[in-house]
C-alpha positions in Angstrom: 8.0 -9.3 -5.4 7.0 -9.5 -9.1 3.6 -10.9 -8.2 2.8 -7.9 -6.0 4.1 -5.4 -8.5 2.2 -6.9 -11.4 -1.0 -7.0 -9.4 -0.7 -3.3 -8.4 0.1 -2.4 -12.0 -3.0 -4.3 -13.1 -5.3 -2.2 -10.9 -3.5 1.1 -11.2 -6.3 2.6 -13.4 -9.2 1.9 -11.1 -7.1 3.0 -8.1 -6.4 6.3 -9.8 -10.1 6.8 -10.6 -11.0 6.2 -7.0 -8.2 8.6 -5.8 -9.6 11.4 -8.0 -13.2 10.7 -7.0 -12.2 10.7 -3.3 -10.4 14.0 -3.7 -13.2 15.5 -5.7 -11.3 16.0 -8.9 -12.1 14.2 -12.2 -8.7 15.0 -13.7 -5.2 15.3 -12.3 -4.4 11.6 -11.8 -2.0 10.9 -9.0 -1.1 14.5 -8.7 -4.7 15.4 -7.7 -4.8 17.3 -4.4 -8.5 17.7 -3.6 -10.6 20.8 -3.3 -8.7 24.0 -2.4 -5.4 22.0 -2.6 -6.3 20.4 0.8 -4.6 17.0 0.4 -1.1 16.2 -0.7 -0.5 13.0 -2.6 1.8 11.8 0.2 -0.7 12.6 3.0 -2.7 9.4 2.4 -1.8 5.7 2.1 -3.5 2.4 1.8 -2.5 -1.0 3.2 -3.4 -4.1 1.2 -3.1 -7.7 2.4 -1.9 -10.2 -0.2 -2.6 -13.8 0.4 -0.1 -15.9 -1.4 0.3 -19.6 -1.6 3.8 -21.0 -2.4 4.0 -24.4 -4.1 6.8 -27.0 -3.9 8.8 -25.3 -6.6 8.6 -22.1 -4.6 6.3 -20.5 -7.2 4.0 -18.0 -5.7 0.2 -18.1 -6.5 -1.9 -15.1 -5.6 -5.1 -16.2 -3.8 -6.6 -12.8 -3.0 -5.9 -9.2 -2.2 -7.6 -7.8 0.9 -8.4 -4.1 0.8 -8.9 -4.0 4.6 -6.5 -6.6 6.1 -6.9 -7.6 9.7 -4.2 -6.4 12.0 -5.4 -8.4 15.0 -3.1 -11.0 16.2 -3.7 -14.5 17.5 -0.2 -15.4 18.5 3.0 -13.8 19.7 4.6 -14.4 16.3 1.6 -12.9 14.5 1.8 -9.9 16.8 5.5 -9.4 16.2 5.1 -9.6 12.4 2.2 -7.2 12.3 3.9 -4.7 14.7 6.9 -4.6 12.4 4.6 -4.2 9.4 2.8 -1.2 10.9 6.1 0.3 11.9 7.5 -0.1 8.3 4.3 1.4 6.8 4.5 4.4 9.0 8.2 4.8 8.3 7.6 4.6 4.6 4.8 7.1 4.8 6.7 9.6 6.8 9.7 9.2 4.5 7.5 9.9 1.5 6.0 13.0 3.1 9.5 14.4 3.9 10.9 13.6 0.5 13.3 11.0 1.9 14.3 7.9 0.1 12.4 4.7 1.1 15.5 2.7 0.2 17.4 4.5 2.9 14.7 4.0 5.5 14.3 0.2 5.1 17.8 -0.5 4.0 
């Protein structure tokens, strides 16, 4: 968990710049809402794929972060995992748009 959080904190600045550029506002940070107020900050989301190697001592090592992870599945287990992942992402997204608590959603 710390590995993922620290990685996202490290890239927060560049992500914020891209967010503003995409919405057409140079200022506004995470509260930017695009031209004419068209986009709400909760109306978009991104899914990243973190490839992590765990050593004998259960220490995680970040190998790479994929900005466009594959959701195709090559086995029944892979399909089950990715189906649950997509369901959780959509649930979190909808919870954020309605102002609900993500802790309540995923328990």
